[in-house]
Structure formats: C-alpha cells, structure tokens
C-alpha positions as CSV (number, residue, x, y, z in Angstrom):
1,M,108.8,270.8,63.2
2,D,111.3,268.8,65.2
3,R,109.9,267.1,68.3
4,L,110.5,269.4,71.3
5,I,110.6,268.6,75.0
6,L,109.7,271.6,77.2
7,L,111.0,270.7,80.6
8,S,110.1,273.2,83.3
9,F,110.3,273.7,87.1
10,D,108.1,275.9,89.2
11,V,110.5,277.7,91.6
12,E,108.5,278.8,94.6
13,E,108.3,279.0,98.3
14,F,107.7,275.5,99.7
15,D,104.3,276.1,101.2
16,V,102.6,272.7,100.3
17,P,102.5,271.6,104.0
18,E,100.5,274.7,104.9
19,E,97.7,273.3,102.7
20,Y,97.6,270.3,105.1
21,G,97.7,272.3,108.3
22,Q,101.4,272.5,109.0
23,P,102.6,276.1,109.1
24,L,106.2,276.8,108.1
25,D,108.6,279.7,108.7
26,E,109.8,281.7,105.7
27,R,113.4,280.4,106.2
28,T,112.3,276.8,105.8
29,K,110.2,277.5,102.8
30,F,113.1,279.0,100.9
31,K,115.7,276.5,102.2
32,V,113.7,273.4,101.0
33,S,113.2,274.9,97.5
34,A,116.7,276.2,97.2
35,E,118.3,272.9,98.1
36,G,116.2,271.0,95.5
37,L,117.0,273.7,93.0
38,D,120.7,273.1,93.4
39,H,120.2,269.4,92.8
40,V,118.1,270.0,89.7
41,L,120.6,272.5,88.2
42,E,123.5,270.1,88.7
43,L,121.6,267.3,87.0
44,L,120.6,269.4,84.0
45,D,124.2,270.7,83.7
46,R,125.5,267.2,83.7
47,L,123.1,266.1,81.0
48,N,123.5,269.3,79.0
49,I,119.7,269.9,79.1
50,R,118.1,273.3,79.0
51,A,114.8,274.1,80.8
52,T,112.5,276.9,81.7
53,F,112.2,278.0,85.4
54,F,108.9,279.6,86.3
55,T,109.9,281.6,89.4
56,T,108.0,283.6,91.9
57,A,109.3,287.1,92.4
58,Y,109.4,286.6,96.1
59,F,111.8,283.6,95.7
60,A,113.9,285.6,93.2
61,I,114.2,288.6,95.5
62,H,115.6,286.4,98.2
63,H,117.9,284.5,95.9
64,P,119.0,286.9,93.1
65,S,122.4,285.2,92.6
66,K,120.7,281.9,92.0
67,L,118.4,283.5,89.5
68,L,121.3,284.9,87.6
69,E,123.0,281.5,87.6
70,I,119.9,279.9,86.1
71,A,119.6,282.6,83.4
72,K,123.1,281.8,82.1
73,K,121.9,278.6,80.5
74,H,118.1,278.4,81.0
75,E,115.0,280.5,80.6
76,V,113.4,282.3,83.5
77,A,109.7,283.0,83.4
78,S,107.2,284.3,86.0
79,H,105.3,282.2,88.5
80,G,103.6,285.2,90.0
81,F,104.8,287.4,92.9
82,Y,104.0,285.1,95.8
83,H,103.0,281.5,95.6
84,A,100.3,281.5,98.3
85,S,98.5,284.7,97.2
86,F,97.6,286.5,94.0
87,C,96.1,289.7,92.7
88,V,95.9,290.9,89.1
89,E,98.5,293.6,89.8
90,D,101.0,290.8,90.6
91,L,101.2,289.9,86.9
92,A,103.1,293.1,86.1
93,R,104.8,293.3,89.4
94,S,106.4,289.9,89.2
95,K,107.5,290.5,85.6
96,K,109.1,293.8,86.5
97,A,110.9,292.4,89.6
98,L,112.4,289.5,87.6
99,E,113.5,291.7,84.8
100,E,115.2,294.1,87.2
101,I,117.2,291.2,88.7
102,L,118.0,289.6,85.3
103,N,118.4,292.8,83.2
104,Q,116.5,290.9,80.4
105,E,113.0,290.4,79.2
106,V,110.7,287.8,80.8
107,A,108.3,286.5,78.2
108,G,106.3,283.8,79.9
109,F,103.9,283.2,82.8
110,R,102.5,280.3,84.8
111,M,100.0,280.8,87.5
112,A,100.6,279.1,90.9
113,R,98.8,275.8,91.2
114,L,97.6,276.3,87.6
115,Q,94.7,278.4,88.8
116,P,92.7,280.3,86.1
117,V,93.8,283.8,85.1
118,E,92.2,285.9,82.4
119,D,94.3,285.7,79.2
120,H,93.7,289.4,78.5
121,E,95.2,290.3,81.9
122,I,98.3,288.2,81.2
123,Q,98.7,289.8,77.8
124,R,98.1,293.3,79.2
125,A,101.0,292.7,81.7
126,G,103.3,292.2,78.8
127,Y,103.7,288.4,78.6
128,Q,104.0,286.6,75.2
129,Y,103.0,283.1,76.4
130,N,101.1,281.5,79.2
131,S,101.4,277.9,80.5
132,S,98.8,277.9,83.3
133,M,96.3,275.2,82.1
134,N,96.3,271.5,82.6
135,P,93.7,270.2,80.1
136,T,92.4,267.4,82.3
137,Y,90.4,266.8,85.5
138,L,92.0,266.9,88.9
139,P,89.5,266.6,91.8
140,G,89.5,269.7,94.0
141,R,91.8,271.7,91.6
142,Y,90.3,272.0,88.1
143,N,88.2,270.5,85.4
144,N,89.5,271.4,82.0
145,F,88.3,268.5,79.8
146,S,86.6,271.0,77.5
147,K,89.7,273.2,77.1
148,P,92.1,272.8,74.1
149,R,94.7,270.1,74.6
150,L,97.2,271.8,72.2
151,P,98.7,275.3,71.8
152,Y,96.4,278.1,70.8
153,H,96.4,281.8,70.5
154,S,94.2,284.1,72.6
155,G,94.8,287.5,71.0
156,K,98.5,287.8,70.8
157,L,99.1,285.5,73.8
158,L,100.2,282.0,73.0
159,N,98.7,279.4,75.5
160,I,100.8,276.3,75.9
161,P,98.8,273.7,77.9
162,V,100.5,271.2,80.1
163,S,100.8,267.9,78.2
164,V,98.2,265.2,78.6
165,T,97.9,262.0,76.5
166,P,95.6,262.0,73.4
167,V,92.0,261.0,73.8
168,I,91.8,260.0,77.5
169,R,93.9,263.0,78.6
170,C,96.0,261.3,81.2
171,P,98.1,264.1,82.8
172,L,101.9,263.9,82.4
173,F,102.7,266.3,85.2
174,W,104.8,265.8,88.4
175,L,102.2,263.8,90.4
176,S,101.8,261.2,87.6
177,F,105.6,261.0,87.1
178,K,106.0,260.4,90.9
179,N,103.3,257.8,91.3
180,L,102.9,255.9,88.0
181,P,105.3,253.0,87.2
182,L,108.1,254.6,85.2
183,P,107.7,252.3,82.2
184,L,104.1,253.3,81.9
185,Y,105.0,257.0,82.2
186,K,107.6,256.6,79.5
187,L,105.1,254.9,77.2
188,A,102.6,257.7,77.7
189,S,105.4,260.3,77.0
190,R,106.4,258.6,73.7
191,L,102.8,258.3,72.6
192,T,102.1,262.0,73.3
193,L,105.3,263.2,71.8
194,N,104.8,261.3,68.7
195,C,101.2,262.6,68.4
196,D,101.8,266.2,69.3
197,A,105.4,266.8,68.3
198,Y,106.1,268.4,71.7
199,L,105.8,267.7,75.4
200,N,105.2,270.2,78.2
201,L,106.3,268.7,81.5
202,Y,106.7,270.5,84.9
203,F,108.1,269.7,88.3
204,H,109.0,271.6,91.5
205,P,112.6,271.9,93.0
206,W,111.2,271.0,96.4
207,E,110.4,267.5,95.1
208,F,114.1,266.8,94.9
209,T,114.6,267.5,98.6
210,N,113.8,265.0,101.3
211,I,110.3,266.1,102.4
212,R,109.2,262.9,104.0
213,G,109.2,264.5,107.5
214,Y,106.4,266.9,106.6
215,Q,102.7,266.4,107.1
216,L,101.8,265.6,103.5
217,P,99.8,262.8,101.8
218,G,101.9,259.8,100.7
219,Y,101.3,260.5,97.0
220,I,103.1,263.9,97.4
221,K,106.1,263.0,99.5
222,K,106.6,259.6,97.8
223,R,110.1,259.3,96.2
224,S,111.2,262.7,97.4
225,G,114.8,263.7,97.4
226,Q,117.5,261.4,95.9
227,P,115.0,258.8,94.7
228,M,113.1,261.4,92.7
229,L,116.4,262.8,91.3
230,D,117.5,259.4,90.2
231,R,114.1,258.8,88.6
232,L,114.3,262.1,86.7
233,E,117.8,261.3,85.5
234,N,116.7,257.9,84.3
235,Y,113.8,259.5,82.4
236,L,115.7,262.4,80.9
237,K,118.5,260.1,79.6
238,W,115.8,257.8,78.1
239,M,114.0,260.8,76.4
240,Q,117.1,262.4,74.9
241,P,117.1,260.4,71.6
242,F,113.4,261.1,70.9
243,G,113.4,264.9,70.9
244,T,115.2,268.2,71.5
245,F,115.0,269.9,74.9
246,A,114.0,273.5,74.4
247,T,112.8,276.5,76.4
248,F,109.3,277.7,76.1
249,S,110.4,280.9,74.3
250,E,112.2,278.7,71.7
251,F,109.1,276.7,71.3
252,Q,107.0,279.8,70.8
253,Q,109.4,281.1,68.2
254,S,109.4,277.8,66.4
255,L,105.6,278.0,65.7
256,D,104.4,279.6,62.5
257,P,101.1,281.3,63.4
258,R,99.7,280.0,60.1
259,N,100.4,276.4,61.1
260,L,99.3,276.4,64.7
261,F,98.0,273.2,66.3
262,R,94.2,272.9,66.1
C-alpha cells in the first residue's frame, strides 16, 4: 500500500475559551472558526492537497455555502451536532443534517474532544468509519495506552486512531505540532509514516486565526494565526515527497479487510 497522509480539520464552534471561564457569543464562535477555515482552504488549494473536514452540523447549518465549497474538493465527515454537548441521537441527526446540505453521503465520524462513544452506536447511525480515539495519554482528557495504535474493525465499523509514534506513543496531534520544535515533529512524522504506512493528523481552523487575545493557556494560543499557517505550509511542503495526501474514505477503501493492520 502506498504511504497515505490523512490530513483533517475539526470544523466546530470556537468554544475553547469557555473551558477556561471566558464565555463567548455565538457570532464570535462562528466568526473565529470561519476565518481560520478560509485560510486553511486557501493553503490547501495552493498546495493541491486534499483533506477531510469533520464538521459539526451546527456550524454547517450556519455556513452551508462554505460546506458546499469544501465538498467540491475535499471530504466532509461528521463532528457531531454541537461541539459543546452530545447525546447519542446526535450521531444520526448530524449525519442527516450534513447530507441534506451536501446532497451526498457522509461516511465518517469524529467525536468532539475525542471523547469515547460506543462503536455500535456509531455504526447504528450509519457511519462506515470512526476516528475518535487518540491512543496515548493526555492528562484530564483520556488514557488510551491499552487501545490499538493502528486501524481495526469493530463489527463493520473501521476505527482509524489518531497517529502516535511507535513504542512510546508520542502524539502527533495539533498540540504537539504547535509546541514541539518543528524538526523534531518532522522526524516523528517520518518515523511513524515509515512504520505504519499512513499518518492520521488533525487540526482546527480556529488555530489559524489570531486567538492570542483570549483567556487561554499559552500552549494553546501559541503560534496562532499567520505563524501557525506558515508552520503548516512548511510542514506540508516538506511532507509531500514522502506520501500521498488522501481523504479518510479513500484510506478506508484502500484497505483490504484480509490484510488489516494488527
């Protein structure tokens, strides 16, 4: 199998400051994410890179034209109905809302903040794949050291964990990209790609907006806006020779169930 790079963005209401005691109005939540989304789409278009956008139905309902623009080149998957709240019924509700806007099937799901959701509930809602698990330890969020590091089936549902390095399971998600020295992050990416033959990386559009004025820890608002956009461009250009950028659905279709990772 060719080495595949699964680049994804969680498109959601910008509600991170509310976790740290700073309430925001709905207009601001949408504005910050939409502005960053425009920057991301322009960069991907310029580099001719395709990605998967896990989008909340609430954001999509308020920005249907933006969702249709994304779907012309990229994959749209579900990120739940709302970002700040969840009930099991939201699995089917978000899928239905996105499909009504796009007039096409939505195959994938990622839970907000990568919180646990029962696989059978995701499958029952009609999804084909799930990318809601980071197989590492993050204090206050999750401890998934005992979970599979590589793709696996649960019934008919394909689980695609977020990428972590072999053995020590150093996470390669947005926070490590933002805070690690870029040469070290690149080295970890190459090591993991060579070992696993794929990378599953995710970011948020709001990271590519200037959020330094909000009440957030330094490790979250560090390099926000243009510095983060420049950093991502540097990284994506560097990665292009080492693998093919693909959507999650393309990755799913490339896997022969008889030869799944173990």
